[in-house]
C-alpha positions in Angstrom: 15.4 103.7 81.8 15.2 100.0 82.6 18.9 99.4 81.7 19.9 102.3 84.0 17.9 100.8 86.8 19.4 97.4 86.3 22.9 98.9 86.2 22.3 100.8 89.4 21.0 97.7 91.1 24.0 95.6 90.0 26.4 98.4 91.2 24.6 98.5 94.5 24.8 94.8 95.0 28.6 94.9 94.1 29.1 97.7 96.5 27.3 95.8 99.3 29.3 92.6 98.6 32.6 94.5 98.4 34.1 93.0 101.6 33.2 89.5 100.5 34.4 89.9 96.9 37.7 91.6 97.7 39.8 88.5 98.4 38.5 86.9 95.2 39.5 90.0 93.2 42.9 90.1 94.8 43.4 86.3 94.1 42.4 86.8 90.5 44.8 89.7 90.0 47.7 87.7 91.6 46.9 84.6 89.5 46.8 86.7 86.3 50.1 88.4 87.2 52.0 85.3 88.4 50.8 82.9 85.7 53.5 83.9 83.2 56.2 83.4 85.8 54.9 79.9 86.6 54.6 79.0 83.0 58.1 80.2 82.3 59.6 78.1 85.2 57.6 75.1 84.1 58.9 75.2 80.5 62.5 75.9 81.5 62.7 73.3 84.3 65.0 70.4 83.4 63.0 68.0 85.5 59.3 68.2 85.0 58.2 69.5 88.4 54.5 69.4 89.2 52.8 72.8 88.6 51.6 72.8 92.2 55.2 72.8 93.5 56.1 75.7 91.1 53.1 77.7 92.2 53.9 77.1 95.8 57.5 78.2 95.3 56.5 81.4 93.4 53.9 82.3 96.1 56.4 81.8 98.9 58.9 83.9 97.1 56.4 86.6 96.6 55.4 86.6 100.3 59.0 86.6 101.4 59.9 89.5 99.1 56.9 91.5 100.4 57.9 90.9 104.0 61.5 91.8 103.2 60.4 95.0 101.5 58.3 95.9 104.5 61.1 95.1 106.9 63.5 97.2 104.8 61.2 100.2 104.5 59.7 100.2 108.0 62.8 101.5 109.9 63.3 104.2 107.3 59.7 105.3 107.6 59.8 105.3 111.4 62.9 107.5 111.2 61.6 109.9 108.5 58.0 110.4 109.7 58.9 112.7 112.7 61.0 114.8 110.3 58.2 115.0 107.8 55.8 115.9 110.7 58.1 118.8 111.7 58.2 120.1 108.1 54.5 120.2 107.5 53.0 123.6 108.3 50.3 123.8 111.0 
């Protein structure tokens, strides 16, 4: 019973701290996902570039690709949403 109470207390605290913890969770997921890319570039680079520069380049490329994807899909979605709205039954 004590373990269940402790678990509920921890879950309650995590739920209340959700808005504060969200950026840290997103950063941890991105770091975990992009670490192999950075390591691969670092081992394959002819000149030994500093890891900071490689991380910066990878993050900028990720941000540019996300912005490009949004800019590519946004006009299509704006065009298709009225058609979808017309097809949905009332």
